[in-house]
PADOVO-632701 format. One record per residue (C-alpha): x, y, z. Coordinates in steps of 0.001 Angstrom, whole numbers, plus 500000, padded with zeros to 6 digits. Layout:
# PADOVO-632701
XYZ ...
# end
This chain:
# PADOVO-632701
278801153192192393 276757151085194862 275686154244196706 274298155638193467 272341152440192925 271046152466196501 269986156138196224 268330155616192823 266471152545194060 265328154314197209 264022157383195412 262316155313192673 260524152969195107 259717155791197534 258051157856194828 256280154807193353 254787153961196754 253406157469197461 249638157241197300 249888153548196392 247478150882197757 250110149867200272 250395153362201740 246653153886201764 246135150512203478 248722151370206084 247070154728206752 243671152986207124 245058150348209469 246915152916211524 243828155110211881 241759152247213280 244152151344216082 246081153001218847 249169151038217871 250752152865214880 254167151368215702 252791147847215298 251209148823211982 254500150411210853 256489147273211756 253949144936210137 253713146944206947 257492147378206792 258078143645207137 255482142949204440 257057145462202063 260568144113202755 259388140556202075 257591141475198838 260624143513197690 262981140648198526 260893138280196439 260877140758193554 264629141297193736 265344137573193834 262916136831191026 264349139706188974 267874138424189456 266886134884188469 264767135933185494 267481138214184149 269742135220183849 267151133467181611 265632136352179629 267505139325178084 266814142644179833 265298144299176736 262832141389176303 261958141485179996 261225145222179744 259122144674176619 257121141849178264 256624143965181396 255357146856179301 252950144625177410 251598143145180680 251070146598182169 249266147758178983 247007144697178958 246148145204182629 245512148916182069 243300148349179025 241408145652180920 240797148015183864 239657150760181521 237235148432179776 235861147146183088 235341150653184437 233581151625181196 231297148573181465 230587149301185151 229818152964184342 227381151828181603 225686149444183980 225432152098186705 223635154582184427 220502152385184167 
# end
């Protein structure tokens, strides 16, 4: 059971990070230095720290808010952010055309 959860979590996060800002930033940092191992260690520690905070927060929040409500709120937040980004890009595109 725990191996299934570990595998599912690994695959989900691995696929989510492909082409993400974190990966692109790591590629950029690594390409500007002759120390790719230091960049790997630094970015790995940062990702582990951020993931630990997320896991701890998720565990704490799930004790206070039902899972379905948390999923609903997360979806709404992502939609609001997405719509905001679309509106900003449309405004910037309109301003660039002049």
